[in-house]
C-alpha positions, 0 to 999 in steps of 0.5 A: 463465514462471510465472503467479505471475512474471507477477502479481509483474511487473505488481504491481511495475509498477503500483506503480512507475508509478502512485506517481510520478502520486499515483495512490494507490489504484492504488498501495494496491491493488498493495501489497495484493496483495503482501500478499495473494498473499505477493508482493515488492516490488522495488528500484524499486517500493519507491524508487517508493512510498517518494516516495508521501506516503499514509497507506494506501500508507505503512501497506501499505509498512510492513507488507510490510516488516514482512512480509518482503516487501520486496527492500530497506528503504523509504525513510521520511523522507517518513513519520517527518515525520508523526510528530509532536503535529501529525500527529496532527491533520492529513491524516496521523492515521492513519499517525501513530497507527497507525505508533506503536502497531504500532512500524513508525515511530518519533516524530520527536523522541524522546518518544513522541508518542503517549503524549503527546497525551491524545486519542491516548493514550487510544486506544492505551491501550485497543488501539484500531487501525484497520489490521489485515491479520488481518482480511482474508479470506485468497486463494484457494488454488487457481491464479490464472488468467491473463485473456484478451481477449475476442473481437471481431467486425467489425458488417458492417451498420456502414457510413461510407456513407449508406442 
C-alpha cells in the first residue's frame, strides 16, 4: 500500500469518526489535509461532515467540493439554513457571508441576503473576504514519510518492592 493511500485512509477516517462527535477542530484539520494534499474525501466521510454545523467545517467542505476532491456532493441542507439575513448576525455569519460571495451556496428564499444588508453588502462590494486557500503555504513536494512509534525500554529500577 502506498503512503498516499494510507494518508487518504487516515484523513477520511478522521473526518468520518470526529464529525458525529462534533470535534470540529479535528474535522477541519482533516478537510484541510484533503485540500493541501489533493486527497479525495470519500462518501462515508462526506455523509458525516454534512451533519457538522460549523462554519469553518462547512467552508472547507464546500471548497473540497468546488475543487473536485469530493467523491459525491455534500448534503448542504443544514448549511443552507444559515443563508439568511439573520444568519449574517449569528454564530454562523462567516458561512452565511463567505458561501454567498464565493457562490458556493444560494441565499435561502431567493433574494441575495448579503446584498440586502447594508453592512455586509458594503463588504461584498469592496471585495472583502475572510477565506482564501490561495494564501496558504503549499504542501511540500517531497514524499511524506510515515511516523514510527518510539522505542520503549523497561526501567530495571522500577519495582513495586519497598527499599
